[in-house]
BALOMAR-212356 format. One record per residue (C-alpha): residue number from 1; residue in one letter; x, y, z. Coordinates in Angstrom, 3 decimals, m for minus. Layout:
<atoms>
<num NUM	residuo A	x X	y Y	z Z>
...
</atoms>
This chain:
<atoms>
<num 1	residuo M	x 26.534	y m105.603	z 26.529>
<num 2	residuo Q	x 27.342	y m105.566	z 30.216>
<num 3	residuo T	x 29.676	y m108.076	z 31.796>
<num 4	residuo M	x 29.277	y m109.270	z 35.316>
<num 5	residuo P	x 32.234	y m108.697	z 37.594>
<num 6	residuo Q	x 34.170	y m111.865	z 38.307>
<num 7	residuo T	x 33.843	y m113.158	z 41.871>
<num 8	residuo H	x 36.302	y m115.538	z 43.385>
<num 9	residuo P	x 34.808	y m119.105	z 43.665>
<num 10	residuo S	x 35.450	y m119.367	z 47.420>
<num 11	residuo I	x 33.396	y m116.218	z 47.987>
<num 12	residuo V	x 30.543	y m117.530	z 45.838>
<num 13	residuo A	x 30.448	y m120.749	z 47.833>
<num 14	residuo T	x 29.975	y m118.865	z 51.102>
<num 15	residuo L	x 27.289	y m116.455	z 49.865>
<num 16	residuo P	x 23.778	y m117.324	z 51.047>
<num 17	residuo H	x 21.223	y m118.243	z 48.452>
<num 18	residuo T	x 18.922	y m115.309	z 48.013>
<num 19	residuo S	x 16.526	y m116.821	z 45.531>
<num 20	residuo P	x 12.922	y m116.798	z 46.843>
<num 21	residuo R	x 12.392	y m120.200	z 45.265>
<num 22	residuo V	x 15.230	y m121.720	z 47.336>
<num 23	residuo H	x 13.803	y m120.198	z 50.527>
<num 24	residuo A	x 10.329	y m121.571	z 49.728>
<num 25	residuo Q	x 11.686	y m125.072	z 49.110>
<num 26	residuo T	x 13.663	y m124.985	z 52.349>
<num 27	residuo A	x 10.665	y m123.743	z 54.284>
<num 28	residuo L	x 8.494	y m126.568	z 52.920>
<num 29	residuo R	x 11.162	y m129.224	z 53.362>
<num 30	residuo A	x 11.660	y m128.783	z 57.131>
<num 31	residuo P	x 8.122	y m129.779	z 58.285>
<num 32	residuo V	x 8.052	y m132.707	z 55.853>
<num 33	residuo Q	x 11.386	y m134.003	z 57.146>
<num 34	residuo A	x 10.229	y m133.621	z 60.752>
<num 35	residuo S	x 7.021	y m135.559	z 60.097>
<num 36	residuo M	x 8.951	y m138.282	z 58.265>
<num 37	residuo A	x 11.321	y m138.658	z 61.219>
<num 38	residuo G	x 8.343	y m139.043	z 63.563>
<num 39	residuo L	x 6.747	y m141.557	z 61.218>
<num 40	residuo S	x 10.003	y m143.493	z 61.073>
<num 41	residuo R	x 10.122	y m143.730	z 64.889>
<num 42	residuo V	x 6.514	y m144.912	z 65.018>
<num 43	residuo A	x 7.114	y m147.502	z 62.301>
<num 44	residuo S	x 10.241	y m148.857	z 63.971>
<num 45	residuo S	x 8.438	y m149.091	z 67.331>
<num 46	residuo L	x 5.575	y m150.954	z 65.697>
<num 47	residuo M	x 7.973	y m153.375	z 64.005>
<num 48	residuo L	x 9.706	y m154.033	z 67.317>
<num 49	residuo C	x 6.386	y m154.775	z 69.046>
<num 50	residuo L	x 5.371	y m157.139	z 66.267>
<num 51	residuo A	x 8.697	y m158.956	z 66.437>
<num 52	residuo F	x 8.174	y m159.774	z 70.098>
<num 53	residuo A	x 4.466	y m160.568	z 69.778>
<num 54	residuo W	x 4.691	y m162.806	z 66.709>
<num 55	residuo P	x 5.398	y m166.441	z 67.609>
<num 56	residuo A	x 8.639	y m167.776	z 66.213>
<num 57	residuo A	x 8.453	y m170.541	z 63.641>
<num 58	residuo G	x 8.203	y m173.935	z 65.282>
<num 59	residuo Q	x 7.655	y m172.648	z 68.829>
<num 60	residuo D	x 3.913	y m172.996	z 68.754>
<num 61	residuo T	x 4.058	y m176.660	z 67.684>
<num 62	residuo A	x 6.270	y m178.079	z 70.415>
<num 63	residuo D	x 8.148	y m176.647	z 73.349>
<num 64	residuo A	x 9.769	y m179.962	z 74.309>
<num 65	residuo P	x 13.500	y m180.269	z 73.540>
<num 66	residuo S	x 14.483	y m182.557	z 70.706>
<num 67	residuo E	x 16.230	y m185.884	z 71.248>
<num 68	residuo L	x 19.492	y m184.276	z 70.148>
<num 69	residuo D	x 19.164	y m181.513	z 72.749>
<num 70	residuo T	x 18.385	y m184.060	z 75.452>
<num 71	residuo L	x 21.434	y m186.154	z 74.559>
<num 72	residuo L	x 23.647	y m183.067	z 74.363>
<num 73	residuo Q	x 22.560	y m181.992	z 77.836>
<num 74	residuo R	x 23.014	y m185.481	z 79.245>
<num 75	residuo V	x 26.534	y m185.964	z 77.836>
<num 76	residuo Q	x 27.642	y m182.437	z 78.740>
<num 77	residuo A	x 26.274	y m182.673	z 82.282>
<num 78	residuo D	x 27.920	y m186.018	z 83.064>
<num 79	residuo P	x 30.558	y m187.003	z 80.491>
<num 80	residuo A	x 31.978	y m189.691	z 82.789>
<num 81	residuo G	x 28.586	y m191.366	z 83.192>
<num 82	residuo A	x 27.455	y m191.175	z 79.561>
<num 83	residuo S	x 27.231	y m194.442	z 77.672>
<num 84	residuo E	x 28.976	y m195.143	z 74.404>
<num 85	residuo A	x 25.605	y m195.766	z 72.737>
<num 86	residuo D	x 24.405	y m192.308	z 73.802>
<num 87	residuo V	x 27.503	y m190.671	z 72.326>
<num 88	residuo M	x 27.148	y m192.585	z 69.045>
<num 89	residuo K	x 23.471	y m191.617	z 68.826>
<num 90	residuo L	x 24.396	y m188.006	z 69.648>
<num 91	residuo M	x 26.891	y m187.814	z 66.781>
<num 92	residuo E	x 24.437	y m189.439	z 64.373>
<num 93	residuo L	x 21.636	y m187.003	z 65.230>
<num 94	residuo A	x 23.949	y m183.995	z 65.189>
<num 95	residuo E	x 25.201	y m184.806	z 61.729>
<num 96	residuo G	x 21.619	y m185.174	z 60.488>
<num 97	residuo E	x 20.583	y m181.796	z 61.929>
<num 98	residuo G	x 23.765	y m179.958	z 60.971>
<num 99	residuo R	x 24.880	y m179.357	z 64.564>
<num 100	residuo S	x 28.162	y m181.219	z 64.467>
<num 101	residuo Y	x 30.087	y m178.512	z 66.327>
<num 102	residuo A	x 27.922	y m178.774	z 69.449>
<num 103	residuo A	x 28.193	y m182.558	z 69.369>
<num 104	residuo S	x 31.967	y m182.440	z 68.933>
<num 105	residuo L	x 32.271	y m180.330	z 72.090>
<num 106	residuo A	x 30.215	y m182.833	z 74.074>
<num 107	residuo V	x 32.180	y m185.778	z 72.644>
<num 108	residuo K	x 35.447	y m184.050	z 73.541>
<num 109	residuo G	x 34.321	y m183.992	z 77.172>
<num 110	residuo Y	x 33.275	y m187.636	z 76.960>
<num 111	residuo L	x 36.640	y m188.676	z 75.518>
<num 112	residuo S	x 38.520	y m186.867	z 78.284>
<num 113	residuo F	x 36.918	y m189.258	z 80.813>
<num 114	residuo H	x 37.039	y m192.476	z 78.763>
<num 115	residuo I	x 40.602	y m193.565	z 78.083>
<num 116	residuo R	x 39.943	y m196.538	z 75.779>
<num 117	residuo P	x 36.839	y m195.945	z 73.660>
<num 118	residuo E	x 35.852	y m198.235	z 70.828>
<num 119	residuo P	x 37.588	y m197.557	z 67.486>
<num 120	residuo K	x 34.243	y m196.960	z 65.735>
<num 121	residuo L	x 33.471	y m194.236	z 68.280>
<num 122	residuo L	x 36.833	y m192.575	z 67.685>
<num 123	residuo R	x 36.275	y m192.658	z 63.935>
<num 124	residuo A	x 32.789	y m191.193	z 64.281>
<num 125	residuo A	x 34.153	y m188.494	z 66.609>
<num 126	residuo A	x 36.809	y m187.560	z 64.059>
<num 127	residuo Q	x 34.225	y m187.351	z 61.283>
<num 128	residuo T	x 31.943	y m185.229	z 63.440>
<num 129	residuo A	x 34.765	y m182.863	z 64.318>
<num 130	residuo E	x 35.610	y m182.206	z 60.636>
</atoms>
């Protein structure tokens, strides 16, 4: 019985694989990986084109801004000229649509110009800001 000479593990790790099977697998793997990379680029480009071409949900039904957006723009553009009714309506709509943060910013501007607002408006502003 013949024993194989012991080789240090660090030398074994650096030796190239000489098995013909390993060389055949490597030779077949390279073109497949290259074609997959090209396919991946084509697929990602196609997805990007579809994302821009596909209409977003809700855009095709109406392009007009909602009442909340109109009130937000009005109060933000002229906080000194906004009416108390507009601000109350703004907070009510914002709470219903889950956009309280945007409304609280607009109300903050309104309150900086109106020194003595109604108590119900102050309470609604505090609840909106929560």
